[in-house]
OpenMM code with the backbone's topology and positions (N, CA, C; nanometers):
from openmm import Vec3, app, unit

residues = "MET ALA THR GLU SER HIS ASP THR MET ARG ARG SER THR ARG LEU ALA LEU GLN VAL GLY VAL LEU ILE THR THR LEU ASP LEU ARG ASN GLN VAL CYS GLU GLU CYS ARG THR VAL ALA ILE ASN ALA HIS GLY CYS GLY VAL ILE MET GLN GLU PRO LEU LYS VAL GLY THR PRO LEU LEU ILE ASP LEU LEU ALA GLN GLN ARG SER LYS LYS ALA ARG VAL VAL VAL CYS VAL THR LEU SER GLU ALA GLY PRO LYS SER TYR LEU VAL GLY LEU GLU PHE GLU THR PRO GLU ASN PHE TRP GLY ILE GLU SER PRO PRO ALA ASP TRP ALA ILE ALA THR LYS GLY".split()
positions = [
    Vec3(-0.5505, 0.5209, -2.3786),
    Vec3(-0.5484, 0.3779, -2.4019),
    Vec3(-0.5988, 0.3058, -2.2766),
    Vec3(-0.7018, 0.2283, -2.2887),
    Vec3(-0.7597, 0.1554, -2.1758),
    Vec3(-0.6761, 0.0314, -2.1467),
    Vec3(-0.6621, 0.0000, -2.0190),
    Vec3(-0.5909, -0.1213, -1.9808),
    Vec3(-0.6866, -0.2097, -1.9024),
    Vec3(-0.6700, -0.3406, -1.9205),
    Vec3(-0.7533, -0.4352, -1.8480),
    Vec3(-0.6903, -0.4646, -1.7136),
    Vec3(-0.7745, -0.4861, -1.6130),
    Vec3(-0.7216, -0.5263, -1.4834),
    Vec3(-0.6752, -0.6710, -1.4923),
    Vec3(-0.5921, -0.7094, -1.3964),
    Vec3(-0.5410, -0.8464, -1.3951),
    Vec3(-0.6549, -0.9478, -1.3910),
    Vec3(-0.7622, -0.9208, -1.3138),
    Vec3(-0.8750, -1.0139, -1.3021),
    Vec3(-0.9493, -1.0314, -1.4337),
    Vec3(-0.9654, -0.9237, -1.5121),
    Vec3(-1.0380, -0.9370, -1.6384),
    Vec3(-0.9543, -1.0083, -1.7424),
    Vec3(-0.8218, -1.0123, -1.7251),
    Vec3(-0.7354, -1.0823, -1.8188),
    Vec3(-0.7216, -1.2304, -1.7843),
    Vec3(-0.7646, -1.2711, -1.6649),
    Vec3(-0.7510, -1.4102, -1.6217),
    Vec3(-0.8201, -1.5012, -1.7223),
    Vec3(-0.7555, -1.6114, -1.7556),
    Vec3(-0.8083, -1.7016, -1.8570),
    Vec3(-0.9193, -1.7909, -1.8065),
    Vec3(-0.9165, -1.8268, -1.6791),
    Vec3(-1.0245, -1.9073, -1.6212),
    Vec3(-1.0346, -1.8775, -1.4718),
    Vec3(-1.1559, -1.8873, -1.4202),
    Vec3(-1.1846, -1.8530, -1.2818),
    Vec3(-1.1054, -1.9403, -1.1853),
    Vec3(-1.0471, -1.8756, -1.0851),
    Vec3(-0.9766, -1.9479, -0.9797),
    Vec3(-1.0742, -1.9895, -0.8721),
    Vec3(-1.0530, -2.1089, -0.8182),
    Vec3(-1.1268, -2.1576, -0.7024),
    Vec3(-1.0267, -2.1776, -0.5896),
    Vec3(-1.0559, -2.1250, -0.4720),
    Vec3(-0.9676, -2.1386, -0.3563),
    Vec3(-0.9942, -2.2737, -0.2901),
    Vec3(-0.9296, -2.3771, -0.3427),
    Vec3(-0.9480, -2.5131, -0.2905),
    Vec3(-0.8140, -2.5756, -0.2562),
    Vec3(-0.8130, -2.6479, -0.1457),
    Vec3(-0.6945, -2.7236, -0.1081),
    Vec3(-0.7111, -2.8665, -0.1577),
    Vec3(-0.6243, -2.9043, -0.2492),
    Vec3(-0.6265, -3.0374, -0.3088),
    Vec3(-0.4876, -3.0978, -0.2891),
    Vec3(-0.4815, -3.2202, -0.2388),
    Vec3(-0.3535, -3.2872, -0.2204),
    Vec3(-0.2936, -3.3284, -0.3540),
    Vec3(-0.1686, -3.2871, -0.3778),
    Vec3(-0.0998, -3.3190, -0.5030),
    Vec3(0.0435, -3.3621, -0.4744),
    Vec3(0.0992, -3.4349, -0.5685),
    Vec3(0.2407, -3.4701, -0.5666),
    Vec3(0.3030, -3.3996, -0.6857),
    Vec3(0.4031, -3.3162, -0.6601),
    Vec3(0.4717, -3.2422, -0.7648),
    Vec3(0.6060, -3.3099, -0.7888),
    Vec3(0.6319, -3.3509, -0.9126),
    Vec3(0.7570, -3.4166, -0.9491),
    Vec3(0.8158, -3.3454, -1.0694),
    Vec3(0.9371, -3.2926, -1.0548),
    Vec3(1.0001, -3.2246, -1.1674),
    Vec3(1.0436, -3.3268, -1.2711),
    Vec3(1.0417, -3.2851, -1.3970),
    Vec3(1.0844, -3.3703, -1.5075),
    Vec3(1.2227, -3.3301, -1.5578),
    Vec3(1.2867, -3.2369, -1.4885),
    Vec3(1.4206, -3.1886, -1.5207),
    Vec3(1.5208, -3.2712, -1.4405),
    Vec3(1.5997, -3.3534, -1.5072),
    Vec3(1.6933, -3.4423, -1.4381),
    Vec3(1.8026, -3.3666, -1.3632),
    Vec3(1.8282, -3.2409, -1.3989),
    Vec3(1.9303, -3.1607, -1.3311),
    Vec3(1.8789, -3.1005, -1.2009),
    Vec3(1.7472, -3.0950, -1.1856),
    Vec3(1.6873, -3.0351, -1.0665),
    Vec3(1.5702, -3.1235, -1.0227),
    Vec3(1.6033, -3.2387, -0.9655),
    Vec3(1.4995, -3.3333, -0.9273),
    Vec3(1.4370, -3.2969, -0.7933),
    Vec3(1.3047, -3.2780, -0.7958),
    Vec3(1.2265, -3.2493, -0.6761),
    Vec3(1.1010, -3.3344, -0.6827),
    Vec3(1.0648, -3.3940, -0.5719),
    Vec3(0.9395, -3.4681, -0.5605),
    Vec3(0.8838, -3.4325, -0.4234),
    Vec3(0.7709, -3.3587, -0.4241),
    Vec3(0.7168, -3.3075, -0.2982),
    Vec3(0.5654, -3.3197, -0.2945),
    Vec3(0.5154, -3.3723, -0.1845),
    Vec3(0.3713, -3.3790, -0.1611),
    Vec3(0.3290, -3.2467, -0.0983),
    Vec3(0.2264, -3.1844, -0.1548),
    Vec3(0.1808, -3.0558, -0.1027),
    Vec3(0.0326, -3.0374, -0.1325),
    Vec3(-0.0185, -2.9179, -0.1031),
    Vec3(-0.1597, -2.8866, -0.1246),
    Vec3(-0.1704, -2.7606, -0.2093),
    Vec3(-0.2738, -2.7580, -0.2916),
    Vec3(-0.3000, -2.6380, -0.3699),
    Vec3(-0.3591, -2.5304, -0.2791),
    Vec3(-0.3456, -2.4055, -0.3198),
    Vec3(-0.4150, -2.2951, -0.2527),
    Vec3(-0.5210, -2.2372, -0.3460),
    Vec3(-0.5039, -2.2598, -0.4755),
    Vec3(-0.6008, -2.2157, -0.5759),
    Vec3(-0.5859, -2.3051, -0.6985),
    Vec3(-0.6993, -2.3312, -0.7651),
    Vec3(-0.6980, -2.4129, -0.8862),
    Vec3(-0.7796, -2.3417, -0.9936),
    Vec3(-0.7515, -2.3727, -1.1191),
    Vec3(-0.8364, -2.3299, -1.2304),
    Vec3(-0.8136, -2.4246, -1.3474),
    Vec3(-0.8756, -2.3963, -1.4603),
    Vec3(-0.8642, -2.4850, -1.5765),
    Vec3(-0.7247, -2.4818, -1.6378),
    Vec3(-0.6463, -2.3791, -1.6046),
    Vec3(-0.5132, -2.3631, -1.6639),
    Vec3(-0.4000, -2.4064, -1.5724),
    Vec3(-0.4295, -2.4410, -1.4462),
    Vec3(-0.3232, -2.4813, -1.3553),
    Vec3(-0.3611, -2.4634, -1.2103),
    Vec3(-0.2607, -2.4247, -1.1296),
    Vec3(-0.2848, -2.4092, -0.9860),
    Vec3(-0.1716, -2.3327, -0.9199),
    Vec3(-0.1953, -2.2983, -0.7949),
    Vec3(-0.0917, -2.2452, -0.7083),
    Vec3(-0.0741, -2.3422, -0.5933),
    Vec3(0.0505, -2.3723, -0.5581),
    Vec3(0.0796, -2.4647, -0.4483),
    Vec3(0.1817, -2.4012, -0.3546),
    Vec3(0.1809, -2.4442, -0.2297),
    Vec3(0.2825, -2.4045, -0.1332),
    Vec3(0.3817, -2.5197, -0.1243),
    Vec3(0.5097, -2.4888, -0.1507),
    Vec3(0.6140, -2.5913, -0.1490),
    Vec3(0.7268, -2.5516, -0.0549),
    Vec3(0.8036, -2.6491, -0.0127),
    Vec3(0.9211, -2.6247, 0.0708),
    Vec3(1.0460, -2.6036, -0.0142),
    Vec3(1.0416, -2.6475, -0.1397),
    Vec3(1.1542, -2.6330, -0.2322),
    Vec3(1.1208, -2.5295, -0.3380),
    Vec3(1.2136, -2.4364, -0.3661),
    Vec3(1.1883, -2.3417, -0.4755),
    Vec3(1.2084, -2.4110, -0.6101),
    Vec3(1.1332, -2.3674, -0.7102),
    Vec3(1.1483, -2.4212, -0.8456),
    Vec3(1.1712, -2.3058, -0.9417),
    Vec3(1.2554, -2.3281, -1.0414),
    Vec3(1.2842, -2.2257, -1.1410),
    Vec3(1.1697, -2.2132, -1.2405),
    Vec3(1.1430, -2.0900, -1.2809),
    Vec3(1.0416, -2.0647, -1.3832),
    Vec3(1.0795, -2.1433, -1.5091),
    Vec3(0.9807, -2.2089, -1.5670),
    Vec3(1.0017, -2.2892, -1.6871),
    Vec3(1.0253, -2.4369, -1.6603),
    Vec3(1.0475, -2.4738, -1.5345),
    Vec3(1.0729, -2.6140, -1.5003),
    Vec3(0.9531, -2.7007, -1.5374),
    Vec3(0.9741, -2.8041, -1.6197),
    Vec3(0.8638, -2.8955, -1.6509),
    Vec3(0.8412, -2.9913, -1.5347),
    Vec3(0.7147, -3.0279, -1.5131),
    Vec3(0.6845, -3.1169, -1.4012),
    Vec3(0.5566, -3.1946, -1.4253),
    Vec3(0.5309, -3.2857, -1.3361),
    Vec3(0.4106, -3.3677, -1.3386),
    Vec3(0.3339, -3.3417, -1.2095),
    Vec3(0.2035, -3.3160, -1.2231),
    Vec3(0.1153, -3.2989, -1.1080),
    Vec3(0.0317, -3.4256, -1.0964),
    Vec3(0.0393, -3.4913, -0.9820),
    Vec3(-0.0423, -3.6102, -0.9557),
    Vec3(-0.1450, -3.5757, -0.8493),
    Vec3(-0.2723, -3.6055, -0.8756),
    Vec3(-0.3765, -3.5899, -0.7740),
    Vec3(-0.3642, -3.7063, -0.6769),
    Vec3(-0.3519, -3.6776, -0.5491),
    Vec3(-0.3323, -3.7835, -0.4507),
    Vec3(-0.4583, -3.8666, -0.4283),
    Vec3(-0.5760, -3.8062, -0.4417),
    Vec3(-0.7017, -3.8768, -0.4159),
    Vec3(-0.7503, -3.9570, -0.5366),
    Vec3(-0.6901, -3.9345, -0.6525),
    Vec3(-0.7336, -4.0018, -0.7752),
    Vec3(-0.6101, -4.0467, -0.8524),
    Vec3(-0.6267, -4.1396, -0.9412),
    Vec3(-0.5148, -4.1820, -1.0239),
    Vec3(-0.5165, -4.0995, -1.1517),
    Vec3(-0.4728, -3.9746, -1.1362),
    Vec3(-0.4729, -3.8831, -1.2487),
    Vec3(-0.3484, -3.7964, -1.2402),
    Vec3(-0.2828, -3.7722, -1.3539),
    Vec3(-0.1661, -3.6855, -1.3551),
    Vec3(-0.1670, -3.6008, -1.4819),
    Vec3(-0.0934, -3.4902, -1.4769),
    Vec3(-0.0914, -3.3964, -1.5894),
    Vec3(0.0417, -3.3229, -1.5911),
    Vec3(0.0931, -3.3002, -1.7117),
    Vec3(0.2165, -3.2234, -1.7270),
    Vec3(0.1864, -3.0749, -1.7152),
    Vec3(0.2830, -3.0044, -1.6560),
    Vec3(0.2703, -2.8600, -1.6363),
    Vec3(0.4107, -2.7995, -1.6361),
    Vec3(0.4153, -2.6669, -1.6145),
    Vec3(0.5439, -2.5987, -1.6008),
    Vec3(0.5291, -2.4886, -1.4966),
    Vec3(0.6415, -2.4505, -1.4367),
    Vec3(0.6426, -2.3441, -1.3368),
    Vec3(0.6358, -2.2094, -1.4085),
    Vec3(0.5425, -2.1227, -1.3651),
    Vec3(0.5325, -1.9886, -1.4230),
    Vec3(0.5710, -1.8797, -1.3235),
    Vec3(0.5717, -1.9106, -1.1947),
    Vec3(0.6142, -1.8140, -1.0925),
    Vec3(0.6529, -1.8895, -0.9660),
    Vec3(0.7504, -1.8349, -0.8939),
    Vec3(0.7910, -1.8913, -0.7643),
    Vec3(0.8292, -1.7744, -0.6741),
    Vec3(0.7544, -1.7594, -0.5638),
    Vec3(0.7716, -1.6462, -0.4733),
    Vec3(0.7999, -1.6974, -0.3324),
    Vec3(0.9023, -1.6423, -0.2679),
    Vec3(0.9326, -1.6780, -0.1294),
    Vec3(0.8247, -1.6216, -0.0382),
    Vec3(0.7692, -1.7063, 0.0484),
    Vec3(0.6651, -1.6628, 0.1410),
    Vec3(0.7201, -1.6261, 0.2777),
    Vec3(0.8321, -1.6853, 0.3170),
    Vec3(0.8842, -1.6638, 0.4511),
    Vec3(1.0359, -1.6586, 0.4477),
    Vec3(1.0926, -1.5545, 0.5061),
    Vec3(1.2382, -1.5438, 0.5167),
    Vec3(1.2880, -1.6006, 0.6491),
    Vec3(1.2054, -1.5922, 0.7519),
    Vec3(1.2437, -1.6407, 0.8840),
    Vec3(1.1964, -1.7844, 0.9025),
    Vec3(1.2731, -1.8622, 0.9741),
    Vec3(1.2340, -2.0004, 1.0000),
    Vec3(1.2375, -2.0836, 0.8739),
    Vec3(1.1602, -2.1918, 0.8709),
    Vec3(1.1586, -2.2747, 0.7499),
    Vec3(1.0990, -2.1957, 0.6333),
    Vec3(1.1688, -2.1951, 0.5231),
    Vec3(1.1197, -2.1217, 0.4063),
    Vec3(1.0099, -2.2004, 0.3365),
    Vec3(0.9172, -2.1272, 0.2782),
    Vec3(0.8149, -2.1879, 0.1942),
    Vec3(0.7964, -2.0980, 0.0727),
    Vec3(0.7411, -2.1544, -0.0325),
    Vec3(0.7303, -2.0854, -0.1603),
    Vec3(0.5913, -2.1046, -0.2190),
    Vec3(0.5383, -1.9982, -0.2746),
    Vec3(0.4164, -2.0070, -0.3528),
    Vec3(0.4613, -2.0297, -0.4963),
    Vec3(0.4189, -2.1422, -0.5530),
    Vec3(0.4613, -2.1790, -0.6883),
    Vec3(0.3381, -2.1852, -0.7779),
    Vec3(0.3401, -2.1086, -0.8852),
    Vec3(0.2328, -2.1094, -0.9838),
    Vec3(0.2653, -2.2067, -1.0948),
    Vec3(0.1718, -2.2971, -1.1236),
    Vec3(0.1919, -2.4009, -1.2243),
    Vec3(0.0892, -2.3870, -1.3357),
    Vec3(0.1335, -2.4029, -1.4598),
    Vec3(0.0458, -2.3932, -1.5762),
    Vec3(0.0458, -2.5258, -1.6513),
    Vec3(-0.0745, -2.5789, -1.6778),
    Vec3(-0.0878, -2.7030, -1.7549),
    Vec3(-0.0422, -2.6830, -1.8985),
    Vec3(0.0001, -2.7931, -1.9617),
    Vec3(0.0310, -2.7880, -2.1047),
    Vec3(-0.0937, -2.7522, -2.1844),
    Vec3(-0.2070, -2.8102, -2.1446),
    Vec3(-0.3356, -2.7809, -2.2084),
    Vec3(-0.4405, -2.7651, -2.0989),
    Vec3(-0.5285, -2.6655, -2.1098),
    Vec3(-0.6297, -2.6446, -2.0059),
    Vec3(-0.7373, -2.7528, -2.0073),
    Vec3(-0.7902, -2.7835, -1.8898),
    Vec3(-0.9005, -2.8788, -1.8758),
    Vec3(-0.9486, -2.8791, -1.7312),
    Vec3(-1.0571, -2.9486, -1.7063),
    Vec3(-1.1063, -2.9669, -1.5700),
    Vec3(-1.0353, -3.0887, -1.5099),
    Vec3(-0.9049, -3.0785, -1.4966),
    Vec3(-0.8207, -3.1831, -1.4404),
    Vec3(-0.8629, -3.2180, -1.2978),
    Vec3(-0.9181, -3.1210, -1.2278),
    Vec3(-0.9510, -3.1348, -1.0864),
    Vec3(-1.0787, -3.2147, -1.0622),
    Vec3(-1.1570, -3.2374, -1.1667),
    Vec3(-1.2798, -3.3150, -1.1520),
    Vec3(-1.3902, -3.2406, -1.0798),
    Vec3(-1.3934, -3.1084, -1.0916),
    Vec3(-1.4974, -3.0276, -1.0290),
    Vec3(-1.6298, -3.0560, -1.1001),
    Vec3(-1.7326, -3.0972, -1.0250),
    Vec3(-1.8609, -3.1363, -1.0849),
    Vec3(-1.9303, -3.0224, -1.1580),
    Vec3(-1.9328, -2.9050, -1.1010),
    Vec3(-1.9954, -2.7893, -1.1643),
    Vec3(-1.8927, -2.6768, -1.1745),
    Vec3(-1.7989, -2.6890, -1.2688),
    Vec3(-1.6940, -2.5876, -1.2788),
    Vec3(-1.7499, -2.4554, -1.3322),
    Vec3(-1.6779, -2.3450, -1.3093),
    Vec3(-1.7201, -2.2171, -1.3660),
    Vec3(-1.7344, -2.2285, -1.5180),
    Vec3(-1.8237, -2.1506, -1.5753),
    Vec3(-1.8527, -2.1572, -1.7193),
    Vec3(-1.7287, -2.1355, -1.8045),
    Vec3(-1.6380, -2.0479, -1.7609),
    Vec3(-1.5212, -2.0211, -1.8433),
    Vec3(-1.4209, -2.1377, -1.8473),
    Vec3(-1.4372, -2.2372, -1.7615),
    Vec3(-1.3519, -2.3552, -1.7707),
    Vec3(-1.3839, -2.4335, -1.8981),
    Vec3(-1.5103, -2.4412, -1.9365),
    Vec3(-1.5500, -2.5116, -2.0596),
    Vec3(-1.4960, -2.4378, -2.1818),
    Vec3(-1.5020, -2.3064, -2.1793),
    Vec3(-1.4498, -2.2263, -2.2902),
    Vec3(-1.2998, -2.2450, -2.3018),
    Vec3(-1.2288, -2.2497, -2.1885),
    Vec3(-1.0844, -2.2664, -2.1868),
    Vec3(-1.0420, -2.3993, -2.2482),
    Vec3(-1.1164, -2.5049, -2.2247),
    Vec3(-1.0777, -2.6357, -2.2747),
    Vec3(-1.1073, -2.6512, -2.4243),
    Vec3(-1.1958, -2.5691, -2.4782),
    Vec3(-1.2284, -2.5759, -2.6216),
    Vec3(-1.1289, -2.4992, -2.7058),
    Vec3(-1.0737, -2.3925, -2.6540),
    Vec3(-0.9939, -2.3050, -2.7364),
    Vec3(-0.8551, -2.3020, -2.6997),
] * unit.nanometer
topology = app.Topology()
chain = topology.addChain("A")
for resn in residues:
    res = topology.addResidue(resn, chain)
    for name in ("N", "CA", "C"):
        topology.addAtom(name, app.Element.getBySymbol(name[0]), res)
């Protein structure tokens, strides 16, 4: 039985771009509002470095700091990056619906396919 590698299963190409965002949880029991930067973006979401850990499944709003644009997403992974000193977390976020939310002028071809299907 053949298995696909993680890269071939990826739904849309990742771009290693730092974009300023404001992450605000929509869960009233776990309110977090943190300004941070992405480490990777794609048509389905992004990865950000945060100072606060977030639980998988937490609904949130991503606001682009440079533009007046926001989008609902949810946490799909949260990994501790540092045990010593100030802790930081790599948080993977998935949009409710895929799109070129980032406003990339010439996005990878699979971003267009992702937004159609």
